[in-house]
C-alpha positions in Angstrom: 16.6 -20.6 -16.0 18.4 -22.5 -13.3 17.1 -25.5 -11.3 16.9 -25.1 -7.5 16.2 -27.7 -4.9 15.4 -26.6 -1.4 15.4 -29.4 1.3 15.3 -29.8 5.1 12.6 -27.1 5.2 9.3 -26.6 6.9 7.4 -25.9 3.8 4.0 -24.3 4.2 1.7 -25.7 1.6 -1.8 -24.7 2.9 -3.6 -24.8 6.2 -2.5 -27.8 8.2 -0.3 -29.1 5.3 3.5 -29.0 5.4 6.2 -30.5 3.3 10.0 -30.8 3.5 11.5 -30.1 0.0 10.8 -28.2 -3.2 12.1 -28.5 -6.7 12.1 -25.4 -8.9 12.5 -25.6 -12.6 12.0 -23.0 -15.3 10.6 -20.4 -12.9 7.9 -22.7 -11.7 7.5 -25.2 -8.8 8.2 -28.6 -10.3 7.7 -30.8 -7.3 6.8 -30.6 -3.5 7.2 -33.4 -1.0 9.4 -35.1 1.5 13.2 -34.9 1.4 13.6 -38.5 0.3 11.2 -37.9 -2.6 12.7 -34.7 -3.9 16.5 -35.2 -3.3 16.9 -37.9 -6.0 15.5 -35.4 -8.6 18.6 -33.3 -8.4 21.1 -33.3 -11.3 24.6 -31.9 -11.8 23.1 -28.5 -12.8 20.8 -28.2 -9.8 21.5 -25.6 -7.1 20.9 -27.5 -3.9 20.0 -25.4 -0.8 19.9 -26.9 2.7 17.2 -24.8 4.6 18.4 -26.2 7.9 14.9 -26.8 9.2 13.7 -23.2 8.6 10.3 -22.2 7.4 9.6 -21.7 3.7 6.5 -19.8 2.7 5.2 -18.4 -0.6 6.5 -14.9 -1.5 4.6 -12.2 0.2 2.4 -10.0 -2.0 1.5 -6.4 -0.9 -1.9 -5.6 -2.5 -1.7 -1.9 -2.1 1.4 0.3 -1.7 3.3 3.1 -3.5 6.7 1.7 -4.4 7.9 4.9 -6.2 6.9 7.1 -3.2 8.6 4.7 -0.8 11.8 5.0 -2.9 11.4 8.8 -2.8 11.1 8.8 1.0 14.3 6.9 1.3 16.0 9.9 -0.5 14.2 12.8 1.3 14.4 14.5 4.7 13.5 11.8 7.2 10.6 13.5 9.0 8.5 10.3 9.6 7.4 10.0 13.2 8.7 13.4 14.4 7.5 14.3 17.9 7.0 18.0 17.4 7.0 20.8 14.8 10.3 22.0 16.1 11.9 18.5 15.5 10.6 18.5 12.0 12.1 22.0 11.4 15.5 20.9 12.7 15.6 17.7 10.7 14.8 19.6 7.5 17.5 22.2 8.3 20.1 19.5 8.9 19.1 17.7 5.7 19.5 20.9 3.7 22.9 21.6 5.3 24.1 18.0 4.5 22.5 17.7 1.1 22.7 21.1 -0.6 22.3 19.7 -4.1 19.1 17.8 -3.1 17.4 21.0 -1.9 18.6 23.2 -4.7 15.0 23.5 -6.0 13.2 22.9 -2.7 12.3 20.3 -0.2 9.5 17.7 -0.6 9.2 15.1 2.2 6.6 13.0 3.9 5.9 11.7 7.4 4.6 14.1 10.0 1.5 13.2 12.1 0.2 15.8 14.5 -1.4 13.2 16.7 2.1 11.9 17.5 3.5 15.2 18.7 4.5 15.0 22.3 5.9 18.5 22.8 4.9 22.0 21.6 1.5 22.5 19.9 -0.3 19.4 18.7 -1.6 20.8 15.4 -1.0 20.7 11.7 2.1 22.7 10.7 1.6 25.8 8.7 3.6 28.1 6.4 4.9 30.1 9.3 6.4 27.0 10.9 8.0 25.9 7.6 9.4 29.4 6.9 11.7 28.7 9.8 13.4 26.1 7.5 13.8 28.5 4.6 12.0 31.4 2.8 14.3 31.1 -0.2 13.1 27.9 -1.7 9.7 26.0 -1.7 9.0 23.5 1.0 6.2 20.9 0.8 5.9 18.3 3.6 3.1 15.8 3.5 1.3 14.3 6.4 2.0 10.6 6.7 -1.4 9.8 5.1 -0.5 11.8 2.0 -3.8 13.7 2.2 -2.6 16.9 3.8 0.4 19.1 2.7 2.1 21.7 4.8 3.9 24.3 2.8 6.1 27.4 3.4 5.3 30.8 2.1 7.6 30.4 -0.9 5.7 27.3 -2.0 2.3 29.1 -1.7 3.6 32.0 -3.7 5.1 29.8 -6.4 1.8 28.0 -6.7 0.0 31.3 -7.3 -2.5 30.6 -4.5 -4.1 33.6 -2.9 -7.1 34.3 -0.8 -9.1 34.9 -4.0 -8.1 31.5 -5.5 -11.3 29.3 -5.9 -11.3 26.2 -3.6 -10.8 23.1 -5.8 -13.4 20.4 -6.2 -12.6 17.5 -3.8 -10.2 19.6 -1.6 -9.5 22.8 0.2 -6.7 25.0 1.4 -6.9 26.8 4.7 -7.1 30.6 5.1 -5.2 31.9 8.2 -6.2 34.6 10.7 -4.5 37.2 8.5 -6.8 36.4 5.6 -4.1 34.7 3.5 -3.6 31.0 2.7 -1.8 29.5 5.7 0.1 26.8 3.8 -2.2 23.9 4.7 -3.6 22.0 1.6 -6.0 19.1 1.9 -7.0 16.3 -0.5 -7.4 17.5 -4.1 -6.0 20.9 -3.2 -2.6 19.3 -2.8 -2.3 19.3 -6.6 -2.0 23.1 -6.5 1.3 23.0 -4.7 2.6 19.6 -5.8 4.5 20.9 -8.9 6.4 23.7 -7.1 9.2 21.3 -6.0 10.6 19.4 -9.0 10.2 15.6 -8.7 12.7 12.9 -9.4 13.8 12.3 -12.9 13.6 9.0 -14.8 17.3 8.5 -14.2 16.7 9.1 -10.5 14.0 6.4 -10.4 16.4 3.9 -12.0 18.6 4.5 -8.9 16.2 5.0 -6.0 13.9 2.1 -6.9 16.7 -0.3 -6.3 16.9 0.8 -2.7 13.2 0.2 -2.3 13.4 -3.2 -4.0 16.3 -4.3 -1.8 14.3 -3.5 1.3 11.3 -5.4 0.0 13.5 -8.5 -0.7 15.1 -8.4 2.7 11.6 -8.5 4.3 10.1 -11.3 2.1 8.2 -9.3 -0.4 8.3 -10.8 -3.9 5.3 -8.9 -5.4 3.9 -5.4 -5.1 0.6 -4.1 -6.4 1.5 -0.5 -6.5 -0.2 2.8 -7.2 2.5 5.0 -8.8 1.7 5.6 -12.4 -0.7 8.4 -13.0 -0.1 9.9 -9.5 2.0 12.8 -8.3 5.0 10.5 -8.3 4.7 9.7 -12.0 2.0 11.6 -13.8 2.7 10.4 -17.4 1.0 7.0 -17.8 2.9 5.8 -20.8 6.2 7.1 -19.5 5.6 5.3 -16.2 5.1 1.9 -17.9 8.0 2.6 -20.2 10.2 3.1 -17.1 9.1 -0.1 -15.5 9.6 -2.1 -18.7 13.0 -0.6 -19.2 14.1 -1.5 -15.7 12.9 -5.0 -16.2 14.7 -5.3 -19.6 17.9 -4.1 -18.0 17.4 -6.6 -15.1 17.2 -3.8 -12.6 13.7 -4.4 -11.5 13.4 -8.0 -10.3 10.3 -7.8 -8.1 6.9 -8.6 -9.5 5.2 -5.3 -10.1 1.5 -4.8 -10.8 0.4 -1.3 -11.6 -2.7 0.2 -9.9 -3.0 3.1 -12.3 -4.7 6.4 -11.7 -6.5 8.3 -14.5 -7.8 11.9 -14.9 -11.1 10.9 -16.4 -13.2 8.0 -17.8 -12.1 8.9 -21.4 -8.5 8.2 -20.4 -9.5 4.8 -19.1 -11.3 4.0 -22.3 -8.2 5.0 -24.3 -5.9 3.0 -22.0 -8.1 -0.1 -22.4 -8.5 0.3 -26.2 -5.1 1.6 -27.3 -2.9 1.5 -24.2 -1.2 -1.0 -22.0 -4.4 -2.9 -21.0 -5.0 -3.7 -24.7 -1.5 -5.1 -24.9 -1.3 -7.0 -21.6 -1.3 -10.4 -23.3 1.9 -9.5 -25.0 3.7 -9.5 -21.6 3.8 -13.3 -21.6 2.6 -16.1 -19.3 4.8 -15.2 -16.3 5.7 -11.5 -16.5 7.3 -9.4 -13.9 5.0 -6.5 -15.0 1.3 -7.0 -14.9 -1.5 -4.4 -15.5 -3.8 -4.2 -12.5 -6.8 -2.0 -11.5 -7.9 1.5 -11.9 -7.2 3.3 -8.6 -9.6 5.9 -7.3 -10.1 7.9 -4.1 -13.5 8.4 -2.5 -12.4 10.2 0.7 -9.4 11.2 2.8 -7.9 10.0 6.0 -9.3 9.4 9.5 -6.3 11.1 11.2 -6.6 14.1 8.9 -10.3 14.3 9.7 -11.1 14.1 5.9 -12.5 10.6 5.8 -16.3 10.6 4.9 -18.3 9.8 8.0 -22.1 9.5 7.8 -22.7 11.0 11.3 -19.7 13.3 11.2 -16.8 13.4 13.7 -17.6 13.1 17.4 -15.8 16.3 18.3 -17.3 18.2 15.3 -20.5 16.6 14.0 -20.8 19.1 11.2 -17.5 17.8 9.7 -18.4 14.8 7.5 -15.0 14.7 5.7 -14.1 15.6 2.1 -15.3 13.9 -1.0 -12.6 13.3 -3.5 -13.9 11.5 -6.6 -17.7 12.1 -6.9 -20.3 9.4 -7.2 -20.7 10.3 -10.9 -17.0 9.9 -11.5 -17.0 6.6 -9.7 -19.8 5.3 -11.8 -18.2 6.6 -15.0 -14.8 5.2 -14.2 -16.2 1.8 -13.1 -18.3 1.5 -16.3 -15.4 2.4 -18.5 -13.0 0.0 -16.8 -15.3 -2.9 -16.2 -16.6 -2.9 -19.8 -13.1 -4.0 -20.7 -12.7 -6.4 -17.8 -10.4 -4.1 -15.9 -11.0 -3.9 -12.1 -11.6 -0.7 -10.1 -10.1 -0.3 -6.6 -11.1 2.6 -4.5 -9.7 4.2 -1.4 -12.5 4.2 1.2 -11.9 4.9 4.9 -15.1 6.4 6.4 -18.4 4.5 6.5 -20.1 6.9 4.1 -17.3 6.2 1.6 -17.6 2.4 2.0 -21.3 2.6 1.5 -21.3 4.8 -1.5 -18.5 3.0 -3.4 -20.2 -0.4 -2.8 -23.4 1.1 -4.2 -21.5 2.1 -7.4 -19.9 -1.4 -7.6 -23.3 -3.1 -7.1 -24.9 -0.9 -9.8 -22.1 -1.9 -12.2 -22.9 -5.6 -11.4 -26.1 -6.3 -9.6 -25.6 -10.1 -9.7 -23.5 -10.1 -6.5 -20.7 -12.0 -8.3 -18.4 -9.0 -8.8 -16.6 -10.7 -11.9 -14.1 -7.8 -12.3 -13.1 -8.2 -8.6 -13.7 -4.5 -7.9 -12.3 -3.8 -4.4 -12.4 -1.5 -1.4 -9.0 -0.3 -0.3 -8.7 0.2 3.5 -12.4 -0.3 4.3 -11.9 0.8 7.9 -15.0 2.3 9.4 -18.0 -0.1 9.1 -21.1 -1.1 10.9 -22.7 -4.6 10.8 -24.9 -3.8 7.8 -22.0 -2.7 5.7 -20.1 -5.9 6.6 -23.2 -7.9 5.5 -23.3 -6.1 2.2 -19.6 -6.7 1.5 -20.1 -10.5 2.0 -23.4 -10.7 0.2 -22.1 -8.9 -2.9 -18.6 -10.5 -3.0 -16.9 -7.2 -2.7 -13.1 -7.7 -2.4 -11.2 -5.8 0.4 -7.6 -4.8 0.4 -6.9 -4.3 4.1 -4.0 -2.8 6.1 -4.0 -4.3 9.6 -0.9 -2.2 10.4 -3.0 0.9 10.5 -4.4 -0.3 13.8 -1.1 0.4 15.4 -2.0 4.1 15.4 -5.7 4.2 14.5 -6.8 2.4 17.7 -6.0 5.6 19.6 -8.3 7.8 17.5 -11.2 5.6 16.3 -13.3 5.8 19.4 -12.7 9.5 20.1 -13.5 10.4 16.4 -16.2 7.8 15.6 -17.7 6.7 18.9 -17.5 3.4 20.8 -20.3 1.6 18.9 -18.8 2.2 15.5 -15.3 1.4 16.7 -16.5 -2.1 17.7 -17.5 -3.0 14.2 -14.6 -1.3 12.4 -11.4 -2.7 11.0 -13.3 -6.0 11.1 -10.9 -7.9 9.0 -11.0 -11.1 10.9 -14.8 -11.2 10.7 -14.8 -10.7 7.0 -12.3 -13.5 6.4 -14.2 -15.9 8.6 -17.4 -15.1 6.8 -15.8 -16.0 3.5 -15.1 -12.6 2.0 -12.0 -12.2 -0.2 -9.6 -10.0 1.8 -5.9 -9.5 1.3 -3.2 -7.6 3.1 -1.1 -4.6 2.1 0.6 -1.6 3.9 -0.1 1.5 1.8 3.6 2.1 2.2 5.1 4.7 2.8 2.0 5.6 4.9 3.3 2.6 6.9 6.4 0.5 6.5 6.1 -2.2 3.8 7.7 -4.6 6.3 5.0 -7.4 6.1 5.9 -8.8 9.5 4.7 -5.7 11.3 1.5 -6.1 9.4 1.2 -9.8 10.1 1.9 -9.2 13.8 -0.9 -6.6 14.0 -3.4 -8.9 12.2 -2.6 -11.8 14.4 -2.5 -10.0 17.8 -4.5 -6.8 17.2 -1.8 -5.0 19.2 0.3 -2.0 18.5 4.0 -2.8 18.0 4.6 -1.7 21.6 2.5 -4.7 22.7 -0.5 -2.7 23.8 -3.3 -3.4 24.7 -2.3 -6.6 26.4 -5.4 -8.5 25.3 -5.6 -6.9 21.9 -7.8 -4.2 20.5 -11.2 -5.8 19.8 -9.4 -9.2 19.9 -12.4 -10.9 18.3 -10.9 -9.7 15.0 -7.6 -11.6 15.5 -6.7 -14.3 12.9 -4.6 -17.4 13.2 -1.1 -17.3 11.7 -1.9 -19.5 8.7 -4.9 -17.3 7.8 -2.7 -14.2 8.0 -0.1 -15.8 5.7 -2.8 -16.8 3.3 -4.1 -13.2 3.2 -0.7 -12.1 2.1 -0.2 -14.8 -0.5 -3.1 -16.7 -2.1 -5.7 -13.9 -1.3 -3.3 -11.3 -2.8 -3.0 -13.5 -5.9 -6.8 -13.5 -6.2 -6.6 -9.7 -6.7 -4.6 -10.5 -9.8 -6.7 -13.3 -11.1 -3.7 -15.6 -10.5 -4.9 -17.7 -7.6 -4.5 -20.9 -9.8 -0.8 -20.3 -10.2 0.5 -17.9 -7.6 0.4 -17.7 -3.8 1.0 -21.3 -2.9 4.0 -23.7 -2.8 2.4 -26.2 -5.1 3.3 -27.9 -8.4 3.2 -25.5 -11.4 2.8 -22.4 -9.3 5.1 -19.5 -9.7 8.4 -20.1 -7.9 8.2 -17.1 -5.6 9.4 -18.2 -2.1 10.8 -16.9 1.1 12.9 -18.7 3.7 12.2 -17.0 7.1 14.7 -16.2 9.8 12.2 -17.6 12.4 9.2 -19.9 12.3 6.2 -17.5 12.1 3.8 -20.4 12.9 5.3 -21.3 16.3 7.5 -18.4 17.5 6.5 -16.1 20.3 4.1 -13.4 19.0 6.6 -10.6 19.8 9.2 -12.4 17.7 7.1 -12.0 14.6 8.1 -8.3 14.5 11.8 -9.3 14.1 11.4 -11.9 11.3 13.2 -11.1 8.1 14.1 -13.1 5.0 17.1 -15.4 4.9 16.5 -16.2 1.2 14.1 -14.6 -1.3 13.3 -16.3 -4.7 11.4 -14.6 -7.5 10.5 -16.4 -10.7 12.8 -19.3 -9.8 15.8 -17.0 -9.2 17.6 -16.1 -5.9 17.3 -12.3 -5.7 18.4 -12.0 -2.0 20.3 -14.1 0.4 21.3 -13.0 3.9 
């Protein structure tokens, strides 16, 4: 590996501590200090980079996203953020006209959100709406949360779903006024229609993942902890790991990739830990691009889709308490199987009922309050004071997505009530109370651009700058804390906090040179920050 020396930089070391220069050797940080200390260490083979006074931070590490799905969305009909059902229909029609080969076997896309519709009916699209795109091939379009699918009649027919089809455990499909399935599938019911449109092939992923990786590097991401393998994107667990390994071997995948893997049952976890990739993780080496992360589970759905589990139900419909995905028994069984081998479990929880029940399962698995496997709550959005206390007291790790506030601030109070809204998305409170909490984006539910996420965490404002004083501004964090949540706290999720997430000697040489100084720039300017230089494992992988 090459030797790199970066100088004339504002190097963020830790809170209140900054340096000027960094020497990288063998993929690790060799030395950090002042320019006059580091410059004499250069030799003829050293690549010397003048940072021209710009800010250098550790590589950003997204603790929960879906890299494969993000790559897919970059190659599908662009329906994210549509303002009406009519607009979505027209975009899909245009995509089909311009990419006939891509829709030969159907359209599968993601991104609508009925709460953002500004014209026409503000509702979930159904099969009659999507039939306006085509009745000849199947169409499956996911809500931005990924928890609700809208399908055309052809897709419903190909799935073999009728009014007599039993409702699946952990999900439901809607029946229309005509007594027939109306094309709306929620939570686990989405699996009924997911296969009708063929997915991307292994060869496709070799191509489309490069687009996703490039975007990540341009925006300062050097690591992703990604839930792809064992999901609808890539159902075969072994084939998923083989793909990632092959891309690394061919020097195609250069980003650090940690798999948050989904499993059908506890027996599959036991086999994975005993005979599969978990049992061979030490063979990956001391500084691998691929690492094996946690078991990923779902307890509930989404707030915007009205499927998150709420103890008191939704304000407009108190009888609706959401939809349970994995049952408590499954959660206990999965956690026991994984934790017995030292493998963490991370679980999607949005509603307060989901947060409470998953914590209970984690505490049952380890009543000491130490949480040695670092089991974690993903999202952890709707909470009251007692739940926050319990998170801190039991050392429960939280993977938070501050960027969700950009949209959710408009629906939390109407759906959950003002009292619960005040204690929810309490990410600043948890950090100040000493909880381990890291940042991610759940991309492509939101953009994986970390600077939108950081802006929201720091200001508690939507990207349009509203509200002027911030939404529950007591939850704002300072800029150094926000960077730490994206770096050293994210490394904690991987049990790597002693060698990753800081610009310190012997830490992984994953660094990002920023286009603007995030520590001093105007808060609105944070949104526009990109990477001028991205380094992974001591190698320049992107340079503007």
